[in-house]
C-alpha positions as CSV (number, residue, x, y, z in Angstrom):
1,X,16.2,-1.8,26.6
2,X,15.5,-3.9,23.6
3,X,18.1,-3.6,20.8
4,X,17.4,-2.8,17.2
5,X,19.1,-6.0,16.2
6,X,16.3,-7.9,17.9
7,X,13.4,-6.2,16.2
8,X,14.3,-6.5,12.5
9,X,11.8,-8.1,10.1
10,X,13.0,-11.3,8.4
11,X,12.1,-11.7,4.8
12,X,11.0,-15.3,4.2
13,X,7.9,-15.2,2.1
14,X,6.4,-18.2,3.9
15,X,3.2,-17.0,5.3
16,X,2.4,-19.2,8.2
17,X,-0.5,-16.9,9.1
18,X,-2.7,-19.6,10.6
19,X,-0.2,-20.5,13.3
20,X,-1.5,-20.3,16.8
21,X,1.6,-18.2,17.7
22,X,0.0,-15.2,16.1
23,X,-2.8,-14.7,18.6
24,X,-3.5,-14.8,22.3
25,X,-7.1,-13.7,22.0
26,X,-9.5,-16.5,23.0
27,X,-12.2,-14.6,21.0
28,X,-10.8,-15.9,17.7
29,X,-10.1,-19.6,18.4
30,X,-13.5,-21.0,17.3
31,X,-13.5,-19.1,14.1
32,X,-9.9,-19.8,13.2
33,X,-10.3,-23.6,13.8
34,X,-13.4,-23.7,11.6
35,X,-11.9,-21.6,8.9
36,X,-8.6,-23.5,9.0
37,X,-10.4,-26.9,8.7
38,X,-12.4,-25.7,5.7
39,X,-9.3,-24.3,4.1
40,X,-7.4,-27.5,4.6
41,X,-10.3,-29.6,3.0
42,X,-10.4,-27.3,0.0
43,X,-6.7,-27.2,-0.6
44,X,-6.4,-31.0,0.0
45,X,-9.0,-31.7,-2.6
46,X,-7.2,-29.6,-5.3
47,X,-3.8,-31.0,-4.2
48,X,-5.2,-34.5,-4.8
49,X,-6.1,-33.4,-8.3
50,X,-3.0,-31.5,-9.2
51,X,-0.4,-33.5,-7.3
52,X,1.2,-30.4,-5.9
53,X,4.1,-30.9,-3.5
54,X,4.0,-30.3,0.2
55,X,4.7,-26.8,1.4
56,X,8.3,-26.2,2.5
57,X,9.0,-26.1,6.2
58,X,12.5,-24.4,5.8
59,X,12.9,-21.5,8.2
60,X,13.3,-17.9,6.9
61,X,16.8,-16.7,6.2
62,X,17.0,-13.3,4.7
63,X,16.1,-9.7,5.8
64,X,12.9,-8.1,4.7
65,X,13.2,-6.5,1.3
66,X,12.2,-2.9,0.8
67,X,8.6,-2.3,-0.3
68,X,7.9,-2.4,-4.0
69,X,7.8,0.9,-5.8
70,X,7.8,2.3,-9.3
71,X,11.2,2.5,-10.8
72,X,12.0,5.8,-12.3
73,X,12.7,5.4,-16.0
74,X,13.8,7.9,-18.7
75,X,11.3,9.2,-21.2
76,X,12.1,8.3,-24.8
77,X,11.3,10.6,-27.6
78,X,8.1,9.4,-29.2
79,X,8.0,8.3,-32.8
80,X,6.6,11.1,-35.0
81,X,3.0,10.4,-36.1
82,X,2.6,10.2,-39.9
83,X,-0.2,12.6,-40.9
84,X,-1.8,12.0,-44.3
85,X,-1.6,15.1,-46.6
86,X,-4.6,17.3,-46.5
87,X,-6.8,17.8,-49.6
88,X,-6.4,21.3,-51.1
89,X,-9.4,23.5,-50.8
90,X,-10.3,27.2,-51.2
91,X,-11.0,27.5,-47.5
92,X,-8.6,30.0,-45.9
93,X,-6.3,28.4,-43.3
94,X,-6.9,30.1,-39.9
95,X,-3.8,31.6,-38.2
96,X,-2.7,31.5,-34.6
97,X,-4.8,28.5,-33.8
98,X,-3.9,27.4,-30.3
99,X,-2.4,23.9,-29.9
100,X,-4.7,21.8,-27.6
101,X,-3.1,20.5,-24.4
102,X,-2.4,16.8,-24.0
103,X,-5.7,15.0,-23.7
104,X,-6.4,13.4,-20.3
105,X,-9.3,11.3,-21.7
106,X,-8.2,7.9,-22.8
107,X,-9.7,6.5,-26.0
108,X,-11.7,3.5,-25.0
109,X,-15.3,2.5,-24.5
110,X,-16.8,3.5,-21.1
111,X,-17.2,0.7,-18.6
112,X,-20.0,0.0,-16.2
113,X,-18.3,0.1,-12.8
114,X,-18.9,3.2,-10.6
115,X,-16.3,5.9,-10.8
116,X,-13.6,6.4,-8.1
117,X,-14.8,9.1,-5.8
118,X,-18.3,8.0,-5.0
119,X,-18.3,9.2,-1.5
120,X,-14.8,10.4,-0.8
121,X,-13.0,13.3,-2.6
122,X,-10.3,12.7,-5.2
123,X,-8.1,15.5,-4.0
124,X,-7.1,16.3,-0.4
125,X,-8.1,19.5,1.4
126,X,-5.7,22.2,2.4
127,X,-3.6,21.2,5.4
128,X,-2.0,23.3,8.1
129,X,1.5,22.0,8.6
130,X,4.2,22.4,11.2
131,X,7.1,23.4,9.1
132,X,9.6,24.5,11.7
133,X,10.6,23.2,15.1
134,X,12.3,25.0,18.0
135,X,13.2,22.1,20.3
136,X,14.6,22.6,23.8
137,X,18.3,22.0,23.5
138,X,18.5,19.6,26.5
139,X,15.6,17.6,25.1
140,X,17.2,17.4,21.7
141,X,20.5,16.3,23.2
142,X,18.7,13.6,25.1
143,X,16.9,12.3,22.0
144,X,20.0,12.3,19.9
145,X,21.9,10.4,22.5
146,X,19.5,7.4,22.6
147,X,18.3,7.1,19.0
148,X,19.9,4.1,17.3
149,X,22.4,5.0,14.6
150,X,20.5,3.2,11.8
151,X,17.4,5.3,12.6
152,X,19.3,8.6,12.8
153,X,18.9,9.7,9.1
154,X,15.1,9.5,9.5
155,X,15.2,11.5,12.7
156,X,17.4,14.1,11.2
157,X,15.0,14.5,8.3
158,X,12.1,14.8,10.7
159,X,13.8,17.6,12.5
160,X,15.1,19.4,9.4
161,X,12.0,19.1,7.2
162,X,9.1,18.6,9.6
163,X,6.6,19.8,7.0
164,X,7.2,16.7,5.0
165,X,6.5,14.3,7.8
166,X,3.4,12.9,9.5
167,X,3.8,11.1,12.8
168,X,1.5,9.6,15.5
169,X,3.1,7.3,18.1
170,X,1.5,6.4,21.4
171,X,0.7,3.7,23.9
172,X,-3.0,2.8,23.8
173,X,-4.6,4.4,26.9
174,X,-1.9,7.0,27.1
175,X,-2.7,8.9,23.9
176,X,-2.2,12.3,25.6
177,X,1.5,11.4,26.2
178,X,2.2,10.4,22.6
179,X,4.5,12.0,20.0
180,X,2.7,13.8,17.2
181,X,3.8,15.8,14.2
182,X,1.3,16.9,11.5
183,X,-0.8,14.0,12.7
184,X,-4.0,15.6,11.2
185,X,-2.5,16.6,7.8
186,X,-3.3,14.4,4.8
187,X,-0.2,12.7,3.4
188,X,0.2,10.3,0.4
189,X,-0.3,6.8,1.8
190,X,1.3,4.6,-0.9
191,X,0.5,0.9,0.0
192,X,-0.6,1.7,3.5
193,X,-4.0,2.5,2.0
194,X,-4.3,-1.3,1.5
195,X,-5.4,-1.5,5.1
196,X,-8.8,-0.2,3.9
197,X,-9.0,-3.1,1.4
198,X,-8.0,-5.6,4.1
199,X,-10.8,-4.4,6.4
200,X,-13.3,-4.4,3.6
201,X,-12.4,-8.0,2.7
202,X,-12.4,-9.1,6.3
203,X,-15.9,-7.6,7.0
204,X,-17.3,-9.1,3.8
205,X,-15.9,-12.5,4.5
206,X,-17.1,-12.5,8.1
207,X,-20.5,-11.5,7.0
208,X,-20.7,-14.3,4.4
209,X,-20.9,-11.8,1.5
210,X,-17.9,-13.5,-0.1
211,X,-16.5,-17.0,0.3
212,X,-12.8,-17.1,1.1
213,X,-12.7,-20.7,-0.1
214,X,-13.7,-19.7,-3.7
215,X,-11.0,-20.1,-6.2
216,X,-9.4,-17.5,-8.4
217,X,-7.5,-18.6,-11.5
218,X,-4.0,-17.2,-12.1
219,X,-5.2,-15.9,-15.4
220,X,-8.0,-14.0,-13.7
221,X,-5.7,-12.4,-11.2
222,X,-2.9,-11.6,-13.6
223,X,-5.4,-9.7,-15.8
224,X,-4.7,-6.9,-13.2
225,X,-0.9,-7.2,-13.3
226,X,1.1,-4.5,-15.1
227,X,4.7,-5.8,-15.3
228,X,7.8,-4.1,-14.1
229,X,6.2,-1.7,-11.7
230,X,6.4,-3.5,-8.4
231,X,10.0,-4.6,-8.0
232,X,8.9,-8.2,-8.7
233,X,6.5,-8.3,-5.7
234,X,3.6,-10.0,-7.5
235,X,5.8,-12.6,-9.3
236,X,7.5,-13.4,-6.0
237,X,4.1,-13.9,-4.3
238,X,3.0,-16.3,-7.1
239,X,6.3,-18.2,-7.0
240,X,5.9,-18.7,-3.3
241,X,2.3,-19.9,-3.6
242,X,3.5,-22.4,-6.1
243,X,6.4,-23.5,-4.0
244,X,4.2,-24.0,-1.0
245,X,1.6,-26.0,-2.9
246,X,-1.0,-23.3,-2.7
247,X,-1.3,-22.8,-6.4
248,X,-3.1,-25.8,-7.7
249,X,-5.2,-27.3,-10.5
250,X,-5.4,-26.9,-14.3
251,X,-5.7,-24.1,-15.1
252,X,-3.6,-22.9,-12.1
253,X,-5.8,-21.4,-9.3
254,X,-5.6,-20.3,-5.7
255,X,-8.1,-19.7,-2.9
256,X,-9.6,-16.2,-2.7
257,X,-8.3,-16.1,0.8
258,X,-4.7,-16.0,-0.5
259,X,-5.2,-12.6,-1.9
260,X,-5.2,-10.6,1.3
261,X,-1.8,-12.0,2.3
262,X,-0.4,-11.3,-1.1
263,X,-1.7,-7.7,-0.8
264,X,-0.3,-7.2,2.8
265,X,2.8,-9.3,3.0
266,X,4.1,-8.9,-0.5
267,X,2.2,-5.7,-1.4
268,X,0.9,-7.1,-4.7
269,X,-1.0,-4.4,-6.4
270,X,-2.7,-7.0,-8.6
271,X,-4.2,-8.8,-5.6
272,X,-5.3,-5.4,-4.1
273,X,-7.0,-4.5,-7.4
274,X,-8.7,-7.8,-7.8
275,X,-10.3,-7.4,-4.3
276,X,-11.0,-3.8,-5.1
277,X,-13.1,-4.6,-8.2
278,X,-14.6,-7.7,-6.6
279,X,-15.9,-5.7,-3.6
280,X,-16.7,-2.6,-5.6
281,X,-15.7,1.1,-5.4
282,X,-18.6,2.0,-3.1
283,X,-17.7,-0.7,-0.6
284,X,-14.1,0.4,-0.5
285,X,-15.1,4.0,0.1
286,X,-17.8,3.1,2.6
287,X,-15.3,1.1,4.6
288,X,-13.0,4.1,4.8
289,X,-15.9,6.2,6.1
290,X,-16.9,3.6,8.6
291,X,-13.4,3.5,10.0
292,X,-13.6,7.3,10.7
293,X,-10.8,8.1,8.2
294,X,-12.1,11.6,8.0
295,X,-9.6,13.4,5.6
296,X,-9.2,10.3,3.5
297,X,-9.2,10.7,-0.3
298,X,-10.7,8.0,-2.5
299,X,-8.6,4.9,-3.0
300,X,-8.6,4.1,-6.7
301,X,-7.2,0.9,-8.4
302,X,-3.4,0.8,-8.7
303,X,-3.6,-0.5,-12.2
304,X,-5.7,2.5,-13.3
305,X,-3.4,4.9,-11.5
306,X,-0.3,3.6,-13.4
307,X,-2.1,3.8,-16.7
308,X,-3.3,7.3,-16.0
309,X,0.3,8.4,-15.7
310,X,1.0,7.2,-19.3
311,X,-0.7,4.8,-21.7
312,X,-0.9,4.0,-25.4
313,X,-4.3,5.8,-25.9
314,X,-2.6,9.2,-25.2
315,X,-0.2,10.1,-28.1
316,X,1.4,13.2,-26.5
317,X,4.7,12.6,-24.7
318,X,3.9,15.3,-22.0
319,X,2.4,12.9,-19.4
320,X,2.9,15.4,-16.6
321,X,0.7,17.9,-18.3
322,X,-1.9,15.2,-18.8
323,X,-1.8,14.5,-15.1
324,X,-2.3,18.2,-14.4
325,X,-5.4,18.1,-16.5
326,X,-6.8,15.3,-14.2
327,X,-5.9,17.4,-11.2
328,X,-7.9,20.3,-12.7
329,X,-10.8,17.9,-13.4
330,X,-11.0,15.3,-10.6
331,X,-14.3,13.9,-11.8
332,X,-12.8,13.0,-15.1
333,X,-9.9,11.3,-13.2
334,X,-12.4,9.3,-11.2
335,X,-14.1,8.0,-14.3
336,X,-11.0,7.3,-16.3
337,X,-9.0,5.5,-13.6
338,X,-11.8,2.9,-13.3
339,X,-12.4,2.7,-17.1
340,X,-8.7,2.1,-17.7
341,X,-8.7,-0.6,-15.1
342,X,-11.7,-2.3,-16.7
343,X,-10.2,-2.0,-20.2
344,X,-6.9,-3.5,-19.2
345,X,-8.4,-6.3,-17.1
346,X,-11.2,-7.4,-19.4
347,X,-9.7,-6.8,-22.9
348,X,-6.7,-9.0,-23.8
349,X,-5.8,-7.0,-26.9
350,X,-5.9,-3.7,-24.9
351,X,-3.7,-5.3,-22.2
352,X,-1.2,-6.7,-24.7
353,X,-0.9,-3.3,-26.4
354,X,-0.5,-1.5,-23.1
355,X,2.3,-3.8,-22.0
356,X,4.1,-3.5,-25.3
357,X,3.8,0.3,-25.3
358,X,5.3,0.7,-21.9
359,X,8.1,-1.7,-22.7
360,X,8.9,0.3,-25.9
361,X,8.4,3.9,-24.6
362,X,9.5,3.5,-20.9
363,X,6.9,6.1,-19.8
364,X,6.0,7.7,-17.6
365,X,9.3,9.1,-16.4
366,X,10.3,9.6,-12.7
367,X,9.2,13.2,-12.5
368,X,5.7,12.3,-13.7
369,X,5.5,9.5,-11.2
370,X,6.4,11.8,-8.4
371,X,4.0,14.5,-9.5
372,X,1.1,12.1,-9.7
373,X,2.0,10.3,-6.4
374,X,2.1,13.5,-4.4
375,X,-1.3,14.6,-5.6
376,X,-3.6,11.8,-6.9
377,X,-2.4,8.9,-4.9
378,X,-4.8,8.2,-2.0
379,X,-4.1,10.4,1.1
380,X,-4.9,10.0,4.8
381,X,-3.4,11.2,8.1
382,X,-0.9,9.6,10.4
383,X,-3.3,10.1,13.3
384,X,-6.2,8.3,11.6
385,X,-4.0,5.3,10.5
386,X,-2.5,5.0,14.0
387,X,-6.0,4.9,15.4
388,X,-7.0,2.3,12.8
389,X,-4.0,0.1,13.8
390,X,-5.1,0.5,17.5
391,X,-8.7,-0.5,16.6
392,X,-7.5,-3.6,14.8
393,X,-5.0,-4.5,17.5
394,X,-7.8,-4.4,20.1
395,X,-10.2,-6.5,17.9
396,X,-12.3,-3.5,17.3
397,X,-13.8,-4.3,13.9
398,X,-17.4,-5.1,13.6
399,X,-17.0,-8.6,15.1
400,X,-14.4,-11.2,16.3
401,X,-14.3,-12.9,12.9
402,X,-13.4,-9.8,10.9
403,X,-10.9,-8.7,13.5
404,X,-9.3,-12.2,13.3
405,X,-9.0,-12.1,9.6
406,X,-7.4,-8.6,9.6
407,X,-4.9,-9.5,12.4
408,X,-4.0,-12.8,10.8
409,X,-2.7,-11.0,7.7
410,X,-1.0,-8.0,9.5
411,X,0.7,-10.3,12.0
412,X,2.6,-12.3,9.4
413,X,5.8,-10.9,10.9
414,X,5.1,-12.8,14.1
415,X,6.2,-16.1,12.5
416,X,9.8,-15.0,13.0
417,X,11.6,-15.7,16.3
418,X,13.3,-12.3,16.3
419,X,10.0,-10.6,16.7
420,X,8.7,-13.2,19.2
421,X,11.5,-12.2,21.5
422,X,10.1,-8.6,21.8
423,X,6.3,-8.9,21.3
424,X,3.5,-11.2,21.9
425,X,1.8,-9.8,18.8
426,X,2.7,-7.2,16.2
427,X,1.1,-6.0,13.0
428,X,2.7,-4.2,10.1
429,X,2.2,-2.5,6.7
430,X,4.4,-0.2,4.7
431,X,4.2,1.7,1.4
432,X,6.5,3.1,-1.2
433,X,6.1,5.4,-4.2
434,X,8.7,7.7,-5.7
435,X,9.7,10.2,-3.0
436,X,7.2,8.7,-0.5
437,X,7.8,6.1,2.3
438,X,5.1,5.2,4.8
439,X,4.9,2.6,7.6
440,X,2.4,1.7,10.3
441,X,2.7,-0.7,13.3
442,X,1.0,-2.0,16.4
443,X,2.8,-4.2,18.9
444,X,2.0,-5.8,22.2
445,X,5.1,-5.8,24.5
446,X,6.1,-9.0,26.3
447,X,5.6,-7.3,29.7
448,X,1.8,-7.3,29.2
449,X,1.5,-3.6,29.0
450,X,-0.8,-1.9,26.6
451,X,0.0,-2.0,22.9
452,X,1.9,0.7,21.1
453,X,1.0,2.1,17.7
454,X,3.1,4.1,15.3
455,X,2.2,5.7,11.9
456,X,5.1,7.4,10.2
457,X,4.8,9.0,6.8
458,X,7.6,10.7,4.8
459,X,7.0,12.6,1.5
460,X,9.1,14.8,-0.9
461,X,12.2,12.7,-0.4
462,X,14.9,13.4,-2.9
463,X,16.0,10.6,-5.2
464,X,19.2,9.7,-3.3
465,X,17.5,9.7,0.1
466,X,14.5,7.7,-1.3
467,X,16.8,5.0,-2.8
468,X,19.0,4.8,0.3
469,X,16.1,4.4,2.7
470,X,14.5,1.8,0.5
471,X,17.7,-0.2,1.1
472,X,18.5,0.6,4.8
473,X,14.9,1.2,5.9
474,X,15.9,4.2,8.1
475,X,12.2,5.2,8.4
476,X,11.2,1.7,9.5
477,X,14.0,1.6,12.0
478,X,12.8,4.9,13.5
479,X,9.3,3.5,13.8
480,X,10.5,0.2,15.4
481,X,12.6,2.1,17.9
482,X,9.5,3.9,19.0
483,X,7.8,0.6,19.4
484,X,10.5,-1.2,21.3
485,X,12.2,1.4,23.6
486,X,10.0,2.7,26.4
487,X,12.1,5.9,26.5
488,X,11.7,6.6,22.8
489,X,8.2,8.2,22.6
490,X,8.7,10.4,25.7
491,X,12.1,11.6,24.4
492,X,10.7,12.4,20.9
493,X,7.6,14.1,22.4
494,X,9.8,16.4,24.5
495,X,11.4,17.6,21.3
496,X,8.2,18.0,19.3
497,X,6.2,19.5,22.2
498,X,8.7,21.7,24.2
């Protein structure tokens, strides 16, 4: 039986995604060689101009850091607004005038990009959840005897609060023997939704609709960066690009093809939003539909989501009530989330004011972030995302080129020897928002058997559990155990399906 110590993810941020160790599929070799040569030529040209140093070849050393999330911050009392004195008139002052609720509509000029929610709904439908379990005592004892200690907290949460968990875990070709819990119920996805953006990029690049060797200046990319909301994920990605010699020129720039890796490996929201706006809202939603993500709600730009929770155009301090107004009017939310994204990314004065306001006011607070994330963050089902990982693992996108691009980014974890001792290939993405932790995997065992896929979503985690799991990755450990131990899925299935 593989041990948990052998399956951990190491946290060097050296990508190495073009290594031939990532893939065994002959289908991709022609494309990868052509693409790699073009990429080398372009990078070499700019390196010659900029004199950037050679990428480091030092091996990775540290364990994977928890996924970036929004840090909960206290709400400060807003500075009272000075109101000029009214001019006296003979008009009677009306009494009992109701105070208007906090306005959800930001005060800026409307943009030209289509609203979020062109095809997909903003809000999820009503889900029927399994909220109690009655496992066979012998099956439960068997499961508890073999689960690794580090994964036990996640298993205990699954058993005690099943209505807050979505799970789909199976070996491809043996789906009927898999372990499932609320697999068809929409759950908040956090950064797992970036799989949709990855596939949209891969398909557009493979079709020649975008050129991966185009350059993106650092200034253009960071127009989508809202500081202090990603646990340093985006600055870390940029620092590693620079250290590896992949940030070049004056002004500093990178290849467009760096952005998918920043989005998947580092979980940079700025990279995801740049691709989102480059490809367009309709393409993002059409991609989700083409992937048969049936209960999927519309993915909206991260930047706009954070600004919706609180921004300088809304004077009222009750951000949670403003979020509720958006829930009551999802069409308004769809328009404003895009308009805020456009205003911030295109108007330096708006951007500077927004950053300063957040730094001074420390809004929104943690409760508002949780309320928003449980409702307006993109939702999908564990079953659908397990099936998507199975599709990618089997090169099932529209063609070999797009499948190669998607797998190249997801399989960044295969550069590490610890994973090579267990799998020939493995792909991974996780997500984190206050109270929400999500993870998806596919993996090909070394014995040549069919790949295994796992999608595991937790929601409504209390603050202590959420912070602890972000450090010890109990939810990830449970998912990896299901991948690595052949006895794990049958044992869990026996408890969930007595």
